[in-house]
DRENDO-1510 file (C-alpha; in Angstrom, 1 decimal, always signed):
<recs>
REC; n; res; u; v; w
REC; 1; MET; +43.2; +30.0; -45.7 .
REC; 2; ASP; +39.6; +30.8; -44.0 .
REC; 3; ALA; +38.2; +29.5; -47.3 .
REC; 4; ILE; +40.0; +26.1; -46.4 .
REC; 5; PHE; +39.1; +26.0; -42.6 .
REC; 6; ASN; +35.5; +26.7; -43.7 .
REC; 7; GLY; +35.2; +23.8; -46.3 .
REC; 8; LEU; +37.0; +21.5; -43.9 .
REC; 9; THR; +34.5; +22.4; -41.1 .
REC; 10; TRP; +31.5; +21.7; -43.5 .
REC; 11; ILE; +32.8; +18.2; -44.9 .
REC; 12; VAL; +33.6; +17.1; -41.4 .
REC; 13; ASP; +29.8; +18.5; -40.2 .
REC; 14; GLU; +28.0; +16.9; -42.9 .
REC; 15; GLY; +29.9; +13.7; -42.4 .
REC; 16; ASN; +28.8; +13.6; -38.7 .
REC; 17; ASN; +25.5; +14.4; -39.3 .
REC; 18; LEU; +25.0; +11.5; -42.1 .
REC; 19; LEU; +27.1; +8.7; -39.5 .
REC; 20; TRP; +25.4; +9.9; -36.0 .
REC; 21; THR; +21.9; +10.6; -37.0 .
REC; 22; TYR; +21.0; +7.8; -39.7 .
REC; 23; ILE; +23.9; +4.9; -38.8 .
REC; 24; LEU; +25.3; +4.9; -35.5 .
REC; 25; ILE; +22.7; +5.6; -33.1 .
REC; 26; GLY; +20.6; +2.5; -34.1 .
REC; 27; LEU; +23.7; +0.3; -34.4 .
REC; 28; LEU; +25.3; +1.1; -31.1 .
REC; 29; LEU; +22.2; +0.8; -29.3 .
REC; 30; GLY; +20.9; -2.4; -31.3 .
REC; 31; LEU; +23.8; -4.4; -31.4 .
REC; 32; GLY; +24.7; -3.5; -27.5 .
REC; 33; LEU; +21.0; -4.9; -26.6 .
REC; 34; TYR; +21.6; -7.9; -28.6 .
REC; 35; PHE; +25.3; -8.4; -27.0 .
REC; 36; THR; +23.6; -7.8; -23.8 .
REC; 37; ILE; +20.6; -10.4; -24.2 .
REC; 38; ARG; +23.1; -13.1; -26.1 .
REC; 39; THR; +25.4; -13.2; -23.1 .
REC; 40; ARG; +22.9; -13.2; -20.8 .
REC; 41; PHE; +23.5; -9.8; -19.2 .
REC; 42; VAL; +27.2; -10.6; -18.6 .
REC; 43; GLN; +27.7; -6.8; -17.4 .
REC; 44; VAL; +25.1; -7.9; -14.4 .
REC; 45; ARG; +26.0; -11.3; -13.8 .
REC; 46; LEU; +29.6; -11.5; -14.1 .
REC; 47; PHE; +30.2; -8.1; -12.3 .
REC; 48; GLY; +31.7; -9.4; -9.4 .
REC; 49; GLU; +33.6; -11.6; -11.4 .
REC; 50; MET; +35.4; -9.0; -13.4 .
REC; 51; PHE; +37.0; -7.6; -10.3 .
REC; 52; ARG; +38.6; -11.2; -9.2 .
REC; 53; VAL; +40.2; -11.5; -12.7 .
REC; 54; ILE; +41.8; -7.9; -13.0 .
REC; 55; THR; +43.9; -9.0; -9.9 .
REC; 56; GLU; +45.0; -12.3; -11.5 .
REC; 57; LYS; +48.9; -12.6; -12.2 .
REC; 58; LYS; +50.3; -13.2; -15.8 .
REC; 59; ASP; +49.6; -16.5; -17.8 .
REC; 60; GLY; +53.3; -16.8; -18.1 .
REC; 61; THR; +56.5; -14.8; -18.5 .
REC; 62; GLY; +55.5; -12.8; -21.9 .
REC; 63; GLY; +53.0; -10.0; -22.6 .
REC; 64; ILE; +51.6; -7.7; -20.0 .
REC; 65; SER; +49.5; -8.7; -16.8 .
REC; 66; ALA; +45.6; -8.1; -16.9 .
REC; 67; PHE; +45.8; -5.0; -14.6 .
REC; 68; GLN; +48.5; -3.6; -17.1 .
REC; 69; ALA; +46.2; -4.0; -20.2 .
REC; 70; PHE; +43.3; -2.3; -18.2 .
REC; 71; THR; +45.5; +0.5; -17.3 .
REC; 72; ILE; +46.5; +1.2; -20.6 .
REC; 73; SER; +42.9; +1.0; -21.8 .
REC; 74; THR; +41.6; +3.3; -19.2 .
REC; 75; ALA; +44.5; +5.7; -19.9 .
REC; 76; SER; +43.1; +6.2; -23.6 .
REC; 77; ARG; +39.4; +6.0; -21.9 .
REC; 78; VAL; +39.9; +8.5; -18.7 .
REC; 79; GLY; +40.9; +11.9; -20.2 .
REC; 80; THR; +39.6; +14.7; -22.1 .
REC; 81; GLY; +36.2; +12.7; -22.7 .
REC; 82; ASN; +35.8; +12.4; -18.9 .
REC; 83; ILE; +36.2; +16.1; -18.0 .
REC; 84; THR; +35.8; +18.2; -21.2 .
REC; 85; GLY; +33.4; +15.7; -23.0 .
REC; 86; VAL; +31.3; +15.8; -20.3 .
REC; 87; ALA; +31.2; +19.6; -20.4 .
REC; 88; LEU; +30.5; +19.8; -23.7 .
REC; 89; ALA; +27.7; +17.3; -23.7 .
REC; 90; ILE; +25.9; +19.3; -20.8 .
REC; 91; ALA; +26.6; +22.5; -22.3 .
REC; 92; ILE; +25.0; +21.3; -25.7 .
REC; 93; GLY; +22.7; +18.7; -24.8 .
REC; 94; GLY; +21.8; +19.8; -21.3 .
REC; 95; PRO; +21.6; +17.6; -18.2 .
REC; 96; GLY; +19.9; +15.0; -20.2 .
REC; 97; ALA; +23.0; +14.1; -22.0 .
REC; 98; VAL; +24.4; +12.4; -18.8 .
REC; 99; PHE; +21.3; +9.9; -18.9 .
REC; 100; TRP; +22.1; +8.5; -22.3 .
REC; 101; MET; +25.8; +8.5; -21.6 .
REC; 102; TRP; +24.8; +6.0; -18.9 .
REC; 103; VAL; +22.7; +4.1; -21.2 .
REC; 104; VAL; +25.4; +3.7; -23.5 .
REC; 105; ALA; +27.7; +2.8; -21.0 .
REC; 106; LEU; +25.5; +0.0; -19.4 .
REC; 107; ILE; +24.7; -1.6; -22.9 .
REC; 108; GLY; +28.4; -0.8; -23.9 .
REC; 109; MET; +29.6; -3.1; -21.2 .
REC; 110; ALA; +28.5; -6.1; -23.6 .
REC; 111; THR; +29.8; -4.9; -26.6 .
REC; 112; ALA; +33.2; -4.2; -24.6 .
REC; 113; PHE; +33.2; -7.7; -23.7 .
REC; 114; ILE; +32.9; -9.0; -27.3 .
REC; 115; GLU; +35.0; -7.1; -28.8 .
REC; 116; SER; +37.7; -7.6; -26.2 .
REC; 117; THR; +37.3; -11.5; -25.9 .
REC; 118; LEU; +37.6; -11.4; -29.8 .
REC; 119; ALA; +41.0; -9.7; -29.9 .
REC; 120; GLN; +42.2; -12.0; -27.2 .
REC; 121; VAL; +41.2; -15.3; -29.5 .
REC; 122; TYR; +43.0; -14.2; -32.3 .
REC; 123; LYS; +45.9; -12.2; -31.0 .
REC; 124; ILE; +49.7; -13.1; -32.4 .
REC; 125; LYS; +53.0; -13.3; -30.6 .
REC; 126; ASP; +55.3; -10.7; -31.8 .
REC; 127; GLY; +58.3; -11.3; -29.6 .
REC; 128; GLU; +57.9; -11.4; -26.1 .
REC; 129; GLN; +54.6; -9.3; -26.5 .
REC; 130; PHE; +51.3; -9.7; -28.0 .
REC; 131; ARG; +49.5; -7.8; -30.2 .
REC; 132; GLY; +45.6; -8.0; -31.5 .
REC; 133; GLY; +43.0; -5.9; -32.0 .
REC; 134; PRO; +40.0; -5.6; -34.7 .
REC; 135; ALA; +42.4; -5.3; -37.9 .
REC; 136; TYR; +43.8; -8.8; -36.6 .
REC; 137; TYR; +40.2; -10.7; -36.2 .
REC; 138; MET; +39.1; -9.3; -39.4 .
REC; 139; GLU; +42.5; -10.9; -40.9 .
REC; 140; LYS; +41.9; -14.0; -39.2 .
REC; 141; ALA; +38.2; -14.5; -38.3 .
REC; 142; LEU; +36.7; -13.1; -41.5 .
REC; 143; GLY; +39.8; -13.8; -43.9 .
REC; 144; THR; +39.7; -9.9; -45.3 .
REC; 145; ARG; +43.0; -8.5; -44.7 .
REC; 146; LYS; +42.1; -5.5; -46.7 .
REC; 147; LEU; +39.1; -4.2; -44.7 .
REC; 148; GLY; +41.6; -5.0; -41.5 .
REC; 149; ILE; +44.1; -2.6; -43.3 .
REC; 150; VAL; +41.3; +0.0; -43.9 .
REC; 151; PHE; +40.6; -0.2; -40.1 .
REC; 152; ALA; +44.1; +0.1; -39.0 .
REC; 153; ILE; +44.6; +3.2; -41.1 .
REC; 154; LEU; +41.8; +4.9; -39.8 .
REC; 155; LEU; +42.5; +4.1; -36.1 .
REC; 156; THR; +45.7; +5.1; -36.4 .
REC; 157; LEU; +44.7; +8.5; -38.2 .
REC; 158; ALA; +42.0; +9.0; -35.3 .
REC; 159; PHE; +44.1; +7.7; -32.1 .
REC; 160; GLY; +47.4; +8.4; -32.9 .
REC; 161; PHE; +47.0; +11.8; -34.5 .
REC; 162; ILE; +43.5; +13.2; -34.3 .
REC; 163; PHE; +42.7; +12.2; -30.7 .
REC; 164; ASN; +45.9; +13.4; -29.3 .
REC; 165; SER; +45.6; +16.4; -30.5 .
REC; 166; VAL; +42.2; +16.5; -28.6 .
REC; 167; GLN; +43.9; +15.7; -25.7 .
REC; 168; SER; +46.9; +18.1; -26.3 .
REC; 169; ASN; +44.3; +20.8; -26.9 .
REC; 170; THR; +42.7; +20.5; -23.7 .
REC; 171; ILE; +45.7; +20.5; -21.6 .
REC; 172; ALA; +47.2; +23.5; -23.4 .
REC; 173; GLN; +43.5; +25.3; -22.9 .
REC; 174; SER; +43.5; +24.4; -19.3 .
REC; 175; VAL; +47.1; +25.1; -17.9 .
REC; 176; SER; +47.5; +28.3; -20.4 .
REC; 177; ASP; +44.2; +29.5; -18.8 .
REC; 178; VAL; +45.1; +29.1; -15.2 .
REC; 179; LEU; +49.0; +29.9; -15.2 .
REC; 180; ASP; +49.1; +32.1; -18.3 .
REC; 181; ILE; +51.6; +30.0; -20.1 .
REC; 182; PRO; +51.7; +30.6; -24.0 .
REC; 183; ASN; +49.7; +27.3; -25.6 .
REC; 184; TRP; +52.8; +26.7; -27.9 .
REC; 185; VAL; +55.1; +26.3; -24.6 .
REC; 186; VAL; +52.5; +24.1; -23.1 .
REC; 187; GLY; +52.6; +22.0; -26.6 .
REC; 188; ALA; +56.7; +21.9; -26.5 .
REC; 189; SER; +56.5; +20.5; -23.3 .
REC; 190; LEU; +53.8; +17.8; -24.0 .
REC; 191; VAL; +56.4; +16.6; -27.1 .
REC; 192; VAL; +59.0; +16.0; -25.4 .
REC; 193; LEU; +57.7; +14.1; -22.2 .
REC; 194; SER; +55.3; +12.1; -25.3 .
REC; 195; ALA; +58.7; +11.1; -26.8 .
REC; 196; ILE; +60.5; +10.0; -23.7 .
REC; 197; VAL; +57.7; +7.5; -23.1 .
REC; 198; ILE; +56.6; +6.1; -26.8 .
REC; 199; PHE; +60.1; +5.5; -27.7 .
REC; 200; GLY; +60.6; +3.2; -24.8 .
REC; 201; GLY; +58.2; +0.6; -26.0 .
REC; 202; VAL; +54.8; -1.1; -24.6 .
REC; 203; ARG; +56.6; -1.9; -21.3 .
REC; 204; ARG; +57.4; +1.5; -20.4 .
REC; 205; ILE; +54.1; +2.8; -21.4 .
REC; 206; ALA; +52.2; -0.1; -19.3 .
REC; 207; HIS; +54.8; +0.8; -16.4 .
REC; 208; VAL; +53.5; +4.7; -16.8 .
REC; 209; THR; +49.7; +4.0; -17.1 .
REC; 210; GLN; +49.8; +1.5; -14.2 .
REC; 211; ILE; +51.0; +4.3; -11.7 .
REC; 212; VAL; +49.6; +7.4; -13.1 .
REC; 213; VAL; +46.0; +6.3; -13.9 .
REC; 214; PRO; +45.2; +5.1; -10.6 .
REC; 215; ILE; +46.6; +7.7; -8.7 .
REC; 216; MET; +45.1; +10.7; -10.5 .
REC; 217; ALA; +41.7; +9.0; -10.7 .
REC; 218; THR; +41.8; +8.1; -6.8 .
REC; 219; VAL; +42.6; +11.8; -6.3 .
REC; 220; TYR; +40.0; +13.3; -8.8 .
REC; 221; LEU; +37.1; +11.0; -7.3 .
REC; 222; ILE; +37.9; +12.1; -3.6 .
REC; 223; VAL; +38.0; +15.7; -4.8 .
REC; 224; VAL; +34.3; +15.1; -6.3 .
REC; 225; ALA; +32.9; +13.1; -3.6 .
REC; 226; TYR; +33.8; +15.9; -1.1 .
REC; 227; ILE; +31.7; +18.1; -3.2 .
REC; 228; MET; +28.9; +15.7; -3.2 .
REC; 229; VAL; +28.8; +15.3; +0.5 .
REC; 230; MET; +28.9; +18.9; +0.8 .
REC; 231; ASN; +26.0; +19.3; -1.8 .
REC; 232; PHE; +24.0; +16.0; -0.4 .
REC; 233; THR; +20.9; +17.3; +0.1 .
REC; 234; GLU; +20.7; +18.4; -3.9 .
REC; 235; ILE; +22.0; +15.0; -5.3 .
REC; 236; PRO; +18.3; +13.7; -5.6 .
REC; 237; ALA; +17.3; +17.1; -7.2 .
REC; 238; VAL; +20.4; +16.4; -9.6 .
REC; 239; PHE; +19.0; +13.1; -10.4 .
REC; 240; THR; +15.4; +14.4; -11.1 .
REC; 241; LEU; +16.6; +16.9; -13.6 .
REC; 242; ILE; +19.1; +14.5; -15.6 .
REC; 243; ILE; +16.1; +12.0; -15.9 .
REC; 244; GLN; +13.7; +15.1; -16.8 .
REC; 245; ASN; +15.7; +16.7; -19.1 .
REC; 246; ALA; +17.0; +13.2; -20.6 .
REC; 247; PHE; +13.1; +12.8; -21.8 .
REC; 248; GLY; +12.3; +16.2; -22.8 .
REC; 249; LEU; +10.1; +17.0; -19.7 .
REC; 250; GLU; +12.5; +19.9; -18.6 .
REC; 251; GLU; +14.0; +21.7; -20.9 .
REC; 252; VAL; +16.8; +23.4; -19.8 .
REC; 253; VAL; +19.7; +24.2; -22.8 .
REC; 254; GLY; +20.7; +23.0; -26.0 .
REC; 255; GLY; +18.0; +21.7; -28.5 .
REC; 256; GLY; +16.1; +19.5; -26.4 .
REC; 257; ILE; +15.7; +15.5; -26.3 .
REC; 258; GLY; +17.5; +15.2; -29.6 .
REC; 259; ALA; +20.2; +17.1; -28.5 .
REC; 260; ALA; +20.4; +15.2; -25.3 .
REC; 261; ILE; +20.4; +12.0; -26.9 .
REC; 262; MET; +23.1; +12.9; -29.6 .
REC; 263; GLN; +25.4; +14.4; -27.4 .
REC; 264; GLY; +25.1; +11.7; -24.6 .
REC; 265; ILE; +25.7; +8.8; -27.0 .
REC; 266; ARG; +28.4; +10.8; -28.9 .
REC; 267; ARG; +30.8; +12.1; -25.6 .
REC; 268; GLY; +29.4; +8.6; -24.1 .
REC; 269; LEU; +31.3; +6.5; -27.1 .
REC; 270; PHE; +34.3; +8.9; -27.1 .
REC; 271; SER; +35.0; +8.6; -23.4 .
REC; 272; ASN; +34.2; +4.6; -23.0 .
REC; 273; GLU; +35.2; +3.6; -26.1 .
REC; 274; ALA; +32.8; +0.3; -26.5 .
REC; 275; GLY; +32.1; -0.8; -30.1 .
REC; 276; MET; +35.0; +1.7; -31.7 .
REC; 277; GLY; +37.3; -1.4; -31.9 .
REC; 278; SER; +40.3; +0.8; -29.8 .
REC; 279; VAL; +40.3; -0.8; -26.3 .
REC; 280; PRO; +40.5; -4.4; -28.0 .
REC; 281; ASN; +44.2; -3.4; -29.1 .
REC; 282; ALA; +45.1; -3.2; -25.3 .
REC; 283; ALA; +42.9; -6.2; -24.2 .
REC; 284; ALA; +45.0; -8.5; -26.9 .
REC; 285; SER; +48.2; -7.5; -25.3 .
REC; 286; ALA; +47.5; -9.4; -22.1 .
REC; 287; ASN; +48.8; -12.6; -21.1 .
REC; 288; VAL; +46.0; -14.2; -19.6 .
REC; 289; SER; +44.8; -18.0; -19.4 .
REC; 290; HIS; +41.4; -17.6; -21.4 .
REC; 291; PRO; +39.9; -14.8; -23.7 .
REC; 292; ALA; +36.9; -14.0; -21.9 .
REC; 293; LYS; +38.8; -12.7; -19.0 .
REC; 294; GLN; +39.9; -9.5; -20.8 .
REC; 295; GLY; +36.2; -9.4; -22.2 .
REC; 296; LEU; +35.2; -9.0; -18.4 .
REC; 297; VAL; +38.5; -6.5; -17.7 .
REC; 298; GLN; +37.6; -4.2; -20.2 .
REC; 299; SER; +33.7; -4.5; -19.6 .
REC; 300; LEU; +34.5; -3.3; -16.3 .
REC; 301; GLY; +36.8; -0.5; -17.5 .
REC; 302; VAL; +33.4; +0.8; -19.6 .
REC; 303; PHE; +31.8; +0.9; -16.3 .
REC; 304; PHE; +34.7; +2.7; -14.3 .
REC; 305; ASP; +35.1; +5.1; -16.8 .
REC; 306; THR; +31.3; +6.6; -17.8 .
REC; 307; ILE; +29.5; +5.5; -14.4 .
REC; 308; ILE; +32.1; +6.7; -12.0 .
REC; 309; ILE; +34.4; +9.2; -13.8 .
REC; 310; CYS; +32.1; +10.8; -16.1 .
REC; 311; SER; +29.3; +11.0; -13.6 .
REC; 312; ALA; +31.4; +12.6; -11.4 .
REC; 313; THR; +32.1; +15.4; -13.3 .
REC; 314; ALA; +28.6; +15.8; -14.7 .
REC; 315; PHE; +27.8; +16.3; -10.7 .
REC; 316; VAL; +30.2; +18.8; -10.4 .
REC; 317; ILE; +28.9; +20.8; -13.3 .
REC; 318; ILE; +25.2; +20.5; -12.6 .
REC; 319; LEU; +25.7; +21.4; -8.9 .
REC; 320; ALA; +27.5; +24.3; -9.8 .
REC; 321; ASP; +24.8; +25.7; -12.4 .
REC; 322; LEU; +27.0; +27.7; -14.8 .
REC; 323; TYR; +26.2; +25.7; -17.7 .
REC; 324; ARG; +22.6; +27.6; -18.4 .
REC; 325; THR; +24.7; +31.0; -18.5 .
REC; 326; SER; +28.2; +30.7; -19.0 .
REC; 327; GLU; +29.6; +31.2; -22.2 .
REC; 328; GLN; +32.5; +29.0; -21.5 .
REC; 329; GLU; +32.6; +25.6; -22.7 .
REC; 330; GLY; +34.5; +22.2; -22.5 .
REC; 331; ILE; +37.6; +22.2; -19.5 .
REC; 332; LEU; +36.9; +25.9; -18.9 .
REC; 333; LEU; +33.3; +25.3; -17.8 .
REC; 334; THR; +34.5; +22.2; -15.6 .
REC; 335; GLN; +37.1; +24.7; -14.0 .
REC; 336; ALA; +34.8; +27.6; -13.3 .
REC; 337; SER; +32.5; +24.8; -11.9 .
REC; 338; LEU; +35.1; +23.6; -9.9 .
REC; 339; ASP; +36.3; +27.1; -8.6 .
REC; 340; MET; +32.4; +27.9; -7.6 .
REC; 341; HIS; +32.6; +24.8; -5.2 .
REC; 342; LEU; +36.2; +24.9; -3.6 .
REC; 343; GLY; +37.3; +28.3; -4.1 .
REC; 344; GLY; +40.6; +29.4; -6.1 .
REC; 345; TRP; +42.7; +26.4; -5.8 .
REC; 346; ALA; +40.4; +24.3; -7.8 .
REC; 347; PRO; +41.2; +25.2; -11.2 .
REC; 348; TYR; +44.8; +24.6; -10.2 .
REC; 349; PHE; +43.9; +21.2; -9.3 .
REC; 350; LEU; +42.1; +20.4; -12.6 .
REC; 351; ALA; +45.1; +21.8; -14.5 .
REC; 352; ILE; +47.5; +19.1; -12.8 .
REC; 353; ALA; +44.8; +16.4; -13.2 .
REC; 354; ILE; +43.6; +17.1; -16.5 .
REC; 355; PHE; +47.4; +17.3; -17.3 .
REC; 356; PHE; +48.2; +13.5; -16.4 .
REC; 357; PHE; +44.7; +12.3; -17.4 .
REC; 358; ALA; +45.3; +13.7; -21.1 .
REC; 359; PHE; +48.9; +12.8; -20.9 .
REC; 360; SER; +48.1; +9.2; -20.3 .
REC; 361; SER; +45.7; +9.3; -22.7 .
REC; 362; ILE; +48.2; +10.3; -25.5 .
REC; 363; VAL; +50.6; +7.4; -24.2 .
REC; 364; GLY; +47.7; +4.9; -24.5 .
REC; 365; ASN; +46.0; +6.3; -27.9 .
REC; 366; TYR; +50.1; +6.0; -29.4 .
REC; 367; TYR; +50.0; +2.3; -28.2 .
REC; 368; TYR; +46.7; +1.7; -30.2 .
REC; 369; GLY; +48.4; +3.1; -33.4 .
REC; 370; GLU; +51.4; +1.6; -32.8 .
REC; 371; THR; +49.8; -1.8; -32.6 .
REC; 372; ASN; +47.8; -1.1; -36.2 .
REC; 373; ILE; +51.0; +0.1; -38.2 .
REC; 374; GLU; +52.4; -3.2; -37.3 .
REC; 375; PHE; +49.7; -4.9; -38.8 .
REC; 376; ILE; +50.0; -2.9; -41.7 .
REC; 377; ASN; +53.7; -3.1; -42.3 .
REC; 378; ALA; +56.0; -4.3; -39.6 .
REC; 379; HIS; +59.0; -2.3; -40.9 .
REC; 380; SER; +60.8; -0.3; -38.3 .
REC; 381; MET; +60.8; +2.7; -40.7 .
REC; 382; TRP; +57.2; +3.1; -40.6 .
REC; 383; LEU; +57.0; +3.0; -36.8 .
REC; 384; THR; +59.5; +6.0; -36.6 .
REC; 385; VAL; +57.5; +7.8; -38.9 .
REC; 386; TYR; +54.4; +7.2; -37.1 .
REC; 387; ARG; +56.1; +8.1; -33.7 .
REC; 388; PHE; +57.4; +11.8; -35.3 .
REC; 389; GLY; +53.7; +12.2; -36.7 .
REC; 390; VAL; +52.2; +11.5; -33.2 .
REC; 391; LEU; +54.5; +14.4; -32.0 .
REC; 392; ALA; +53.7; +16.6; -34.3 .
REC; 393; MET; +49.9; +16.5; -33.8 .
REC; 394; VAL; +50.4; +16.8; -29.8 .
REC; 395; MET; +52.0; +20.1; -30.9 .
REC; 396; PHE; +49.4; +20.9; -33.6 .
REC; 397; GLY; +46.6; +20.2; -31.0 .
REC; 398; SER; +47.7; +22.6; -28.4 .
REC; 399; ILE; +47.4; +25.7; -30.7 .
REC; 400; ALA; +44.3; +24.7; -32.7 .
REC; 401; GLN; +40.5; +25.6; -32.4 .
REC; 402; VAL; +39.1; +23.3; -30.0 .
REC; 403; GLN; +35.2; +22.6; -32.0 .
REC; 404; LEU; +36.9; +21.5; -35.1 .
REC; 405; VAL; +39.5; +19.0; -33.5 .
REC; 406; TRP; +36.4; +17.6; -31.5 .
REC; 407; ASN; +34.2; +17.3; -34.7 .
REC; 408; MET; +37.4; +15.6; -36.4 .
REC; 409; ALA; +37.3; +13.0; -33.7 .
REC; 410; ASP; +33.8; +12.3; -34.0 .
REC; 411; LEU; +34.0; +11.8; -37.6 .
REC; 412; PHE; +36.7; +9.5; -37.6 .
REC; 413; MET; +35.5; +7.5; -34.4 .
REC; 414; GLY; +32.1; +7.2; -36.1 .
REC; 415; MET; +33.7; +5.6; -39.2 .
REC; 416; MET; +35.6; +3.4; -37.1 .
REC; 417; ALA; +32.9; +2.2; -34.7 .
REC; 418; VAL; +30.5; +1.4; -38.0 .
REC; 419; ILE; +33.1; -1.2; -39.6 .
REC; 420; ASN; +33.9; -2.6; -36.0 .
REC; 421; LEU; +30.5; -3.0; -35.1 .
REC; 422; ILE; +29.3; -4.5; -38.1 .
REC; 423; VAL; +32.5; -7.1; -37.8 .
REC; 424; ILE; +31.7; -8.2; -34.3 .
REC; 425; ALA; +28.3; -8.5; -35.2 .
REC; 426; LEU; +29.2; -11.0; -37.8 .
REC; 427; LEU; +31.7; -12.7; -35.5 .
REC; 428; GLY; +29.5; -12.9; -32.2 .
REC; 429; LYS; +28.8; -16.2; -32.1 .
REC; 430; ILE; +32.4; -16.9; -31.5 .
REC; 431; ALA; +32.6; -14.6; -28.4 .
REC; 432; PHE; +29.3; -16.4; -27.0 .
REC; 433; ARG; +30.7; -19.7; -27.0 .
REC; 434; VAL; +34.1; -18.8; -25.5 .
REC; 435; LEU; +31.9; -17.2; -22.6 .
REC; 436; ASP; +30.0; -20.6; -22.7 .
REC; 437; ASP; +33.6; -22.2; -22.2 .
REC; 438; TYR; +34.4; -20.0; -19.8 .
REC; 439; MET; +31.2; -20.4; -17.7 .
REC; 440; GLY; +31.4; -24.1; -17.7 .
REC; 441; GLN; +34.7; -24.3; -16.4 .
REC; 442; ARG; +34.0; -21.8; -13.2 .
REC; 443; LYS; +31.1; -24.0; -12.4 .
REC; 444; ALA; +33.4; -26.8; -12.4 .
REC; 445; GLY; +35.6; -24.8; -9.7 .
REC; 446; LYS; +38.5; -24.3; -12.1 .
REC; 447; ASN; +40.6; -21.7; -12.9 .
REC; 448; PRO; +39.3; -21.0; -16.9 .
REC; 449; VAL; +42.3; -22.3; -19.2 .
REC; 450; PHE; +41.2; -22.1; -22.9 .
REC; 451; TYR; +42.2; -24.5; -26.0 .
REC; 452; ALA; +41.3; -23.6; -29.4 .
REC; 453; LYS; +40.5; -27.3; -29.9 .
REC; 454; ASN; +37.7; -27.1; -27.4 .
REC; 455; LEU; +35.4; -25.4; -29.8 .
REC; 456; PRO; +35.5; -27.1; -32.9 .
REC; 457; GLY; +35.7; -25.2; -36.1 .
REC; 458; LEU; +37.7; -22.3; -34.5 .
REC; 459; LYS; +40.5; -21.3; -37.1 .
REC; 460; ASN; +43.5; -19.2; -37.5 .
REC; 461; THR; +44.6; -19.0; -33.7 .
REC; 462; GLU; +47.9; -18.7; -32.8 .
REC; 463; CYS; +48.2; -18.4; -29.2 .
REC; 464; TRP; +45.8; -20.9; -27.9 .
REC; 465; GLY; +47.3; -24.3; -28.2 .
REC; 466; GLU; +48.5; -26.9; -25.5 .
REC; 467; GLU; +51.8; -25.5; -25.4 .
REC; 468; ALA; +50.9; -21.6; -25.0 .
REC; 469; HIS; +50.2; -21.9; -21.5 .
REC; 470; ARG; +52.4; -22.5; -18.6 .
REC; 471; HIS; +50.0; -23.1; -15.5 .
REC; 472; ASP; +50.8; -25.0; -12.5 .
REC; 473; GLU; +48.2; -27.8; -13.1 .
</recs>
């Protein structure tokens, strides 16, 4: 058994070194800068517009609202990556990793706009709902269904199975450490709760996430804000430490500037998912009048996830200063840091918070896999098999070793990102034209409504004809 485990660990580690060292860093940063320049800094100039479109009502009766799509994607984003992932990044790469998380997020906001806009353009109608994502735009825009199937398989394995085992692993570690409950009991409880939600369909998923995500994010931010107010005089020093360590000017822990960059980019991508090809699956489910609206909403999601939530966790950990000497990592380091700031009740609070954060991520991750199972084969039997597979991996994650689970997540995340980034680089010009159409209507004082015929040469779109909109003109 040890030989199998060691062999698997070696394969996963070598795959991660190849992907992240030689391929992904250049792709993520290079394409993020390209999209930022070509959209004329969409993440900056339309930042205020993002808040306007997120509150719009549905464009008709089908699908879900822009806000519900945002909460599904945020449910997947805001989870262990924000609390456990940040702690791992700081423990391994030092405080400088936080700076590189910020860089990936700010540049990644443009990438998120492109992929989510494309997902809306090429979405399909599925009964009263909409489905879409990278697999769908690979088939419809590039005409390569086989590549779409490869991506759909990777995403289903990554999000439905591996990432959900990461979430349950974090929940089990946290709850078992604080409440002294065996991991398998926590895992079994998660399986039951997950089954209740995922067997209820997308509307139940949207209903759960739109309640859980805002409440828990708000409560968590209030607690962190209190810690920052209590340590207000130390905040400038924290910023200085993060920036100096990011450029190797002050070695703190880990392997210097290289470790800071690598950990920041890895954990940043795991957290905000910009360019990975996961969030477009949620973006496509929204019923909006113009594809660019979901591009803007999901761009805002990257900002909220990393610049707000991840930074909050990072400041708590750095202010506690335990990352230098503690042997704890991940969720346990975050719990110990909160305990130092707030006293004995803090770990109980974090255990509850991480339970809801990670549980909502399990639900959001499940939905991404469901959308791609439907792309591969719409027969209900496959969906049922997938659902039971998800529940099995939730149980497995609660009792697995933490580092292998995270490394497997990195590997699958990296393979997905490489495929999706290359595809959206090829299709980016379509998203640029859609953005121009949106801005032209906004400048004319209109609420933008998209029609495929307005972009000559745009083909294979099912949802953007005259009959698709039900607006009161």
